C-alpha positions in Angstrom: 71.0 32.6 152.1 67.5 33.8 151.4 64.8 31.4 152.1 63.5 30.3 148.8 60.3 28.6 147.6 61.0 28.0 144.0 58.3 25.9 142.5 58.0 26.1 138.7 56.3 24.6 135.7 55.3 23.5 132.5 54.1 22.5 129.0 51.2 21.6 126.7 52.2 20.2 123.3 49.5 20.0 120.6 50.3 17.8 117.6 48.3 17.2 114.5 48.4 14.5 111.8 47.7 15.1 108.2 44.8 17.3 107.3 41.7 15.4 106.8 40.8 17.2 103.6 41.4 20.5 101.8 38.7 22.0 99.6 40.1 25.0 97.6 36.6 25.9 96.4 35.0 25.9 99.8 33.4 29.1 100.9 35.0 30.8 103.9 32.8 30.7 107.0 33.8 34.3 107.8 31.8 35.6 104.8 29.1 36.6 107.1 26.3 35.7 104.7 23.7 33.5 106.4 22.9 31.9 103.1 26.4 30.6 102.8 26.2 28.8 106.1 23.6 26.2 105.3 24.3 22.4 105.5 24.4 20.1 102.5 20.8 18.9 102.8 19.1 20.8 105.6 18.3 24.5 105.9 20.4 26.1 108.5 18.5 27.7 111.4 20.4 30.5 113.1 19.9 30.2 116.8 20.9 32.8 119.3 23.4 32.0 122.0 21.2 32.4 125.1 23.8 31.1 127.5 24.9 33.5 130.1 26.2 33.7 133.7 23.9 36.0 135.7 23.1 34.6 139.1 21.3 37.0 141.4 20.6 37.2 145.1 17.1 37.7 146.5 18.0 41.4 147.0 18.7 41.8 143.4 22.5 42.0 143.7 24.7 39.9 141.4 26.3 36.9 143.1 30.1 36.4 142.7 29.7 32.6 142.9 28.4 30.1 140.3 24.9 28.7 141.0 22.8 25.9 139.6 21.7 25.7 136.0 18.7 27.9 136.8 21.1 30.8 136.8 21.2 30.5 133.0 17.5 31.4 132.8 17.2 35.1 132.5 14.0 36.7 133.7 12.2 39.0 131.3 12.7 42.0 133.5 16.4 41.4 134.2 18.6 44.3 133.0 20.8 43.5 130.0 23.9 44.7 131.9 24.2 41.8 134.3 27.7 40.4 134.7 28.8 37.7 132.2 25.7 38.0 130.0 26.4 37.4 126.3 25.0 39.4 123.4 23.1 37.3 121.0 22.3 37.4 117.3 18.7 37.7 116.1 17.1 34.4 115.1 16.6 34.1 111.4 14.9 31.2 109.8 15.6 30.7 106.1 12.8 29.6 103.7 12.4 25.8 103.5 12.6 25.9 99.7 15.8 27.9 99.6 18.5 26.1 97.6 21.4 24.9 99.7 25.1 24.5 98.9 27.9 22.7 100.8 29.9 24.9 103.1 33.5 24.9 104.5 32.3 24.4 108.0 30.2 25.8 110.8 30.3 29.5 111.8 33.1 30.3 114.3 33.1 33.6 116.1 36.3 35.5 117.1 37.6 35.1 120.7 35.3 36.9 123.1 37.3 38.7 125.8 34.6 41.3 126.7 34.7 42.3 130.4 33.1 45.4 131.9 34.2 47.0 135.1 31.3 45.5 136.9 32.1 42.1 135.6 35.7 42.4 136.6 34.7 43.0 140.2 32.8 39.7 140.3 35.3 37.8 138.1 38.1 37.7 140.7 35.9 35.9 143.3 34.5 33.5 140.7 38.0 32.6 139.4 39.4 32.1 143.0 36.6 29.7 143.8 37.1 27.8 140.5 40.8 27.5 141.1 40.2 25.9 144.5 37.9 23.3 143.0 40.3 22.7 140.1 43.2 22.4 142.5 41.5 19.7 144.6 40.5 17.8 141.5 44.1 17.8 140.3 45.4 16.8 143.7 43.1 13.7 143.8 44.2 12.9 140.2 47.9 13.1 141.1 47.4 11.1 144.3 45.6 8.3 142.3 48.1 8.0 139.5 51.4 8.6 141.4 53.0 5.6 143.0 52.1 5.2 146.7 54.3 7.1 149.2 55.9 9.4 146.6 56.3 13.2 146.6 54.0 15.3 144.5 54.3 19.0 143.6 52.3 20.9 141.0 51.0 24.4 140.2 47.2 24.4 139.6 47.5 28.1 138.7 50.0 27.3 135.9 48.0 24.4 134.6 44.8 26.5 134.7 46.5 29.4 133.0 47.6 27.2 130.1 44.2 25.5 129.7 42.5 28.9 129.8 44.7 30.1 127.0 43.5 27.1 125.0 39.9 28.0 126.0 40.5 31.4 124.3 40.7 29.6 120.9 38.1 26.9 121.6 34.5 26.5 120.5 31.7 23.9 120.7 32.1 20.8 122.8 35.8 21.6 123.3 34.9 24.9 124.9 32.2 23.3 127.1 34.5 20.5 128.2 37.3 22.9 129.1 34.9 25.1 131.1 33.7 22.0 133.0 37.2 20.8 133.7 38.3 24.2 135.0 35.1 24.6 137.1 34.3 27.8 135.2 30.7 29.0 134.7 29.5 28.9 131.1 30.7 31.8 128.8 33.0 33.2 131.6 34.6 35.7 129.2 36.1 37.7 132.0 38.3 34.8 133.1 41.2 35.9 130.8 41.3 39.4 132.3 40.8 38.0 135.8 43.9 35.7 135.3 45.8 38.7 134.1 44.9 40.6 137.3 46.0 37.7 139.5 49.6 39.0 139.7 52.0 39.1 142.6 55.6 40.2 143.1 56.1 36.7 144.7 55.5 34.7 141.6 55.5 35.3 137.8 53.4 33.4 135.3 54.0 33.7 131.5 52.8 32.0 128.4 54.2 31.4 124.9 52.9 29.8 121.7 55.1 28.1 119.1 53.7 26.8 115.8 54.9 25.2 112.6 55.2 27.4 109.4 52.3 25.7 107.7 49.9 26.3 110.6 48.2 29.7 110.2 47.1 31.4 113.4 44.2 33.8 113.2 45.0 37.4 113.7 42.1 37.8 116.1 43.6 35.1 118.4 47.1 36.6 118.0 45.8 40.0 119.1 43.8 38.6 122.1 46.7 36.4 123.2 49.1 39.2 123.1 46.8 41.6 125.0 45.9 39.1 127.7 48.9 36.7 128.0 51.7 39.1 126.9 53.0 36.9 124.1 52.9 36.7 120.3 53.1 33.3 118.6 56.5 32.4 117.3 57.1 30.3 114.2 59.2 27.1 114.5 61.7 26.1 111.9 62.1 22.9 109.9 64.9 21.5 112.1 63.4 19.4 114.9 66.6 19.6 117.1 66.7 23.4 116.7 63.0 23.6 117.7 63.6 21.5 120.8 66.5 23.7 121.9 64.4 26.8 121.3 61.6 25.5 123.5 63.8 24.2 126.3 65.8 27.5 126.3 62.5 29.4 126.7 61.5 27.2 129.6 64.9 27.5 131.3 65.0 31.3 130.9 61.5 31.7 132.4 62.1 29.4 135.4 65.3 30.9 136.5 67.1 27.9 135.0 65.5 25.6 137.6 64.0 23.5 134.8 66.6 23.2 132.0 65.2 20.4 129.9 61.4 20.0 129.9 61.3 18.0 126.6 63.7 15.3 125.5 62.5 15.2 121.9 60.0 16.7 119.4 58.1 14.7 116.8 58.7 15.8 113.2 55.0 16.6 112.7 54.8 19.1 115.6 52.3 21.8 114.7 51.5 23.7 117.9 53.2 24.1 121.2 51.6 26.0 124.1 53.8 26.8 127.1 53.3 28.3 130.5 55.9 28.8 133.2 55.5 29.9 136.8 58.5 31.0 138.9 58.1 31.7 142.6 60.7 33.2 144.9 59.3 34.2 148.4 61.0 34.8 151.7 59.9 33.9 155.2 58.5 36.9 157.1 60.7 35.7 160.0 63.9 33.8 159.5 64.7 30.3 160.9 67.7 29.4 163.0 70.6 28.9 160.7 71.7 25.7 162.5 71.9 22.3 161.0 69.7 20.0 163.2 69.0 16.4 162.3 65.7 14.9 163.6 63.6 11.9 163.1 61.1 11.7 160.2 58.7 8.7 160.3 58.0 6.9 157.0 55.5 4.0 157.0 57.9 1.3 157.9 61.0 3.2 158.9 62.5 6.2 160.6 65.0 8.4 158.9 67.1 11.4 160.0 66.6 14.6 158.0 67.7 18.2 158.4 65.0 20.3 160.0 64.0 24.0 160.0 63.6 25.0 163.6 62.5 28.0 165.6 61.8 28.2 169.3 59.2 31.0 168.9 58.0 31.1 165.4 54.8 33.2 164.7 52.3 30.9 163.1 48.5 30.2 163.1 47.6 26.6 163.7 44.8 24.4 165.1 43.7 20.7 165.0 40.9 19.8 162.7 38.7 16.9 163.8 37.3 16.2 160.3 40.8 15.8 158.7 42.3 14.4 161.9 45.2 16.7 161.2 47.1 19.7 162.5 46.8 22.7 160.1 49.4 25.4 160.3 50.1 28.6 158.4 53.4 30.4 158.1 53.7 33.9 156.6 55.7 34.6 153.5 56.5 37.8 151.6 54.3 39.3 148.9 51.0 38.4 150.7 51.7 34.6 150.3 51.6 31.9 153.0 52.8 28.3 153.4 50.1 26.0 154.7 50.7 22.6 156.1 48.3 19.7 156.8 50.0 17.0 158.9 48.3 14.0 160.4 47.5 14.5 164.1 49.5 11.6 165.3 51.5 8.6 163.9 48.5 6.4 164.0 46.8 8.6 161.4 48.0 8.5 157.8 48.3 11.2 155.1 46.0 9.1 152.9 43.2 9.6 155.5 43.7 13.4 155.3 43.6 13.3 151.5 40.4 11.3 151.4 38.7 13.7 153.8 39.8 16.9 152.0 36.7 17.8 150.1 36.2 21.3 148.7 33.7 22.2 151.5 36.2 21.0 154.2 39.1 22.8 152.5 37.2 26.1 152.4 36.1 25.8 156.0 39.7 25.2 157.1 41.0 28.1 155.1 38.3 30.4 156.5 39.3 29.4 160.0 42.9 30.1 159.3 42.0 33.6 158.2 40.6 34.3 161.6 43.3 32.5 163.6 45.9 34.5 165.5 49.6 34.1 164.8 51.2 33.0 168.1 54.8 32.2 169.1 55.2 28.5 168.5 58.0 25.9 168.8 58.3 24.8 165.1 60.2 22.0 163.5 59.7 21.0 159.8 61.9 19.4 157.2 64.0 21.2 154.7 62.8 19.9 151.4 63.6 19.9 147.7 61.0 18.2 145.6 61.0 17.6 141.9 57.8 16.3 140.3 57.0 15.5 136.7 53.7 14.2 135.3 52.0 13.5 132.0 48.9 15.6 132.4 46.9 13.8 129.8 46.8 10.7 132.0 45.7 12.8 134.9 42.8 14.4 132.9 41.8 11.1 131.4 41.8 9.4 134.8 39.4 12.0 136.2 37.2 11.8 133.0 37.8 15.5 132.5 38.3 15.6 128.7 39.8 13.5 126.0 42.2 15.7 124.1 43.1 13.1 121.5 40.3 13.7 119.0 37.6 16.2 117.9 39.5 19.2 119.2 37.7 22.3 118.0 40.1 25.3 118.1 38.5 27.2 115.3 39.0 30.6 117.1 42.7 30.0 117.0 43.1 28.4 113.5 41.1 27.2 110.5 43.0 23.9 110.5 40.5 21.3 111.6 43.0 18.4 112.1 44.5 19.1 115.5 45.0 16.9 118.5 46.8 17.0 121.8 49.7 14.5 121.7 51.3 15.2 125.1 50.9 17.6 128.0 53.8 17.6 130.5 54.0 19.4 133.8 57.2 19.7 135.9 57.6 21.4 139.2 60.6 22.0 141.5 60.1 23.0 145.1 62.9 24.0 147.4 62.3 25.0 151.0 65.3 26.2 153.1 66.1 28.4 156.1 67.4 32.0 155.8 71.0 32.8 156.1 70.3 35.2 159.0 71.0 33.8 162.4 68.3 34.3 165.0 69.3 36.6 167.9 70.9 35.0 171.0 67.8 35.9 173.0 65.9 33.1 171.4 65.8 30.3 173.9 67.0 26.8 172.8 64.9 25.0 175.4 61.1 24.7 174.9 58.9 25.9 177.7 56.1 23.6 178.6 53.6 26.4 178.2 54.8 27.2 174.6 52.7 26.0 171.7 54.3 23.4 169.5 53.9 22.4 165.8 56.2 19.5 164.8 56.3 18.0 161.4 57.8 14.5 161.7 55.8 12.5 159.2 54.4 12.9 155.6 52.4 16.0 155.1 50.3 18.0 152.5 51.3 21.6 151.7 50.2 24.5 149.6 51.4 28.0 148.7 48.4 30.2 149.3 47.7 33.6 147.7 46.1 35.4 150.6 44.7 38.3 148.5 42.9 36.3 145.8 42.4 33.1 147.9 43.7 30.4 145.7 46.6 27.9 145.7 49.6 28.8 143.5 51.3 25.5 144.3 50.1 22.3 146.0 51.6 18.9 146.8 52.6 16.4 149.4 55.9 15.3 150.9 56.4 11.7 151.8 60.2 11.7 151.9 62.0 15.1 152.4 65.3 13.6 151.0 63.9 13.3 147.4 
């Protein structure tokens, strides 16, 4: 059968308690009158939003990478058309003796999705770098919270897509914390368009919003979400069981039925459900031998026999890395994707040592070296694997001190309801790695010549599914036991 890498994902569930208050006489913050936006006792001072993302190189060209905080300081002679700069409102100070009235809340702008052609050119590189940083943060979080010597598989791209859709409706500290968590530069409005452009025939990423009938979603958010994420919010009913079936059916249909039941139950007070699913189906550029071969795989305190994918002359790029004390290998897949393996250099080295040494700088250096490495005929053996991994993402984010979603959630660009909180965020991934159903020609030698390069995976390893065009990991994880 066709070789399949079918990792999938996931869910973010936002719940809210009772509304803190409701003032029928409150003035709408969208009236646009500065006089209506004053606090109870203090005069409101309208300040411009001077934050922007406009790093420049010494030669005057705009950089594609985030820089230090000094990048937010705009020289007086800088053109107003620099990438990611934000238009600001004029500063207006109201008279100190002007009478004040209570207001319904602070001013909240509509979702900003502006992105010029020049900005889009730089946005892809910025997003790719951010996804690398975010992926390694998540990997460290998964490694820290998962039980020792367990398999891990997740899609940083799917999780980032979901959180970025939340960012579309966020404001204030919620917006800032999401940007920090995702390693985005401040006011990176092009990120939504850049995510939309990160498409491939090898994988599909889609999003959907479900909400309770009493939660009004702003038209501006609905329109932006539909344009950028291809979905229109759907209203849930009053039957919790029916809502649960609706959500799980959506997940199953959009993961090729690999994930049939993401949620076991839904609380009665469910207000908002944000979903993202990623489905990947890629083929090896060169098929493996369709022969069942059992070989040794070394766990910490035992040796087990597992079915192996084997090829006597498989084209792959690989090299030893002294920093990681690991062999790094890359196998080509269809649709400009590749499968990258980090396996300890010998049995005396552990996967934990590799994980600790895998900093963003080391990771980028390794991937850059892979890009320039030649694919050579190699004797290859690696396990057939099928990994299923589920994780409460809130515990991951809290462990890494990313952001506490349990209170003070400001999604004013999405809804006027102020009493929202994240109750749970679940992520589930299924990864299956098999050989093709095509038998290799008889000319392929069974014996291994001594001069032939070898790459053997007989102990726990780290892997990633790499998008070679945009340079980011679609899926990432580790395999301790190929049988699970």
